[in-house]
N, C-alpha and C positions, 0 to 999 in steps of 0.2 A: 295920393290915395294908395299907391303901391307901397309906400313906407308903412302904412297901417297893417298890411299883411306880411310885412318882412319879419323874418325870424329874429332880427336884431331888435324888434319892437318888444319891450317888456310885457306888454299885454298879451301878445301872441305867444311869447315864451311861457307865460303863466297858463294860458289856455291849452297849449300843447302838453304841458306838464300835467294838468288836470286830466286831460284825455288819456295820457299814458297811465295814470293811476287808476282811472276808471277801467281801462282795458286789463290792467294788471289785477285789479280787484276781481273782475269777472273770471279771469283765468284761474285765480286762486280758489274761488268758490266752486267753480266747475270741476276742478281736479281734486277738490276736497269731498266731493259728493260720496265716493266710496270712502268711508271713514279710515280705512287702512292707509290710504294714499294721502291723507291730510298732512302728515309730517313732510313728505316730499314736496307737496304743494307750498307749504309755508316756507320750506328751505329755498325753493325757487323764488318765492316772493322776496325774501331777504336778499338773495343774490342779485336780482334785478334792481332792487332798491339801492343796494351797495353801489351798483354801476351808475345809477342816476346821481347818487350823492357825490361820488368821486368824478362825475362827468365823464365817464368812459363808456356810457351806454351806447349800445349799437342796436337799438330796437327793443321791442318788448317780447314778441311772441316766440321767436327762435331762441333767444337767450333764456326765456322762462323754461321752455321744454328741454333745453340742453341741461340747465341746472337741475330740473326735475329728474332727468335720467342720471346724471352724474352723481347726484348726492342721495339717490333713492334708498340704498341700503342703510347707510348711517342715519338718515333722516327718519326712516320708517322705524328703525330700532329705537331711536330717541323718542319718537311719538308714542310708540307703544309703552316705553318706560314711563313717559309722562302720565299716560293714562293709568297705569298700574299704581304710580306714586300718588296721584290724585285720589284714586279709590282708597288707597291706604290711609291717606289723611282724613278722608270722610269717615272711615271706619274709626280712626283714632277719636274724632269728635263725637261720634256715637258712643264709643266706650267711655269717654269722659262724662257724658251725659247719663250713661246707665249705671256706672260703677263708682264714680267719684262725685256724685251729687252736683255736678256742674261746677266743680272746684275752679276758682279763678286762677289759681296757680297752674293747674293742669291745662286750662285754656290758654294761658300765656305761653307755656312750654310748647304746646301744639302750634300756636301762632307763630312762635319764633322758628320752629321747624318748617312750617309752611312757607314762611318768608324766605328761608334759606333755599328751599326747594325751587320756589318761584324765581328767585334771584339767579340760580344756576340755569334754570330753563331760559331765562331772558337772554343769556349770552350763548347758550349752546348752539342753536341753529345758525346765528350769524358766524360763529367760529367755524362750524362745519363747512360752510359754503365759502369761506375766505381762506382757510388754511388746510393743508394736507397732513392730517394727523390721524392716529388711531382714535376710536371712540373713547377709549379710556383716557388718552391724553386730552381730548377735548373736555371731557368731564372734569379732569383735574384743573385745566386752565379756567373753565367756567366757574368752578368753586372758588379759585383764587381771586378771579376778577370780581365775583360777587361780594367777596369780603373786602378786598382792597379798594374797590370803587363803590362803597356802600351808598353814598348819597345818589349816585347815578343809578345804582341797582334799584333803589326804592322808586325812583322815577320811572325806570323801565317796567318795574312790576305793576305800577299803577297804570301805565299805558296799556300793558298786556290785559290787565283786568278791567279795563274801562267799560266794555260792554256789559260784563257780568255785574259790575258795581252799579251801573245805571239801572240795570234790571232789578237788582236787589233793593236799592235805595229809592228808586223812583220809577216803578213800572210804566207810569204814564209818560214820563220823559223818554224812557226807552222806546216806547211805541211811537212817540213823535219823532224820534231820530232813527228809527228803523230803516228808513229809506236811505239815510246817509250810510249806514253800515253795509247795506246790500249793494249800493252803487259804488262807493269809494272808500268807506271807513277803514277797512282792514289794511288796504294798501297805504292809506294816508298814515295810519299809526306805525306800520312798518317803516315807512319813509322817515317819520320823526325819530324812531328808534335808531335807524342807521345814521341819521344826522347827529344824534347824540353820541353814537359809537365811533364816529369818524375820528375824533381826537384820541380815543383809546387805541384804535388801530395804528394811528400815527406814532403814539408812544411806544407801542409794542415793536413796531417795525423798525424804529430807530434804536431799539435796545435801551431805552430810557426807563423802562419799567421793570420792576423786580420779578414780574411774572415772565416766565420763559416759555415761549411757544415753539414747539417743534415743527417748524415750517419746512 
């Protein structure tokens, strides 16, 4: 009976990990309530998920708030930049609709630009919480990775957009899965993202990648 509740039991390990992600999701949503702090909250989310993926985690709450504090400036500037760029992309779409008659070519160009921006954003916060660089260096590295790791970039973009895609393509399905997103969804997606990025970090830190990070 004791072995059933042992940490060596795979079932208990799974349940503990689920609980960690639920707690992490709650902290992320809570600290994102003031929209201004959402960037720092998402950065802290990625930092803790990195620790989980690399099995160096030492709890959830203290590491989360430590990462929130340590990365607040860069993460907040990044978040505000993301909001501005998103607004600019929406304006681009509206301009295409208003002045280019819904030109397919213009939609394609805006789509490519949006994909590039989303790709850079997919790498930016994970790089900020893992490496000590200036924000400009992080942007350059994120851009390079978005291009060099294109297949992985596309997957990361899809993961980041998953709630929005569900809402757009199937509002009913989104409503049915809303409890998942509220309880664990965002932490689960970040955990998957960091799992995908683990091999990228390993390549960069071994110097086997053409992208140079100023660590």
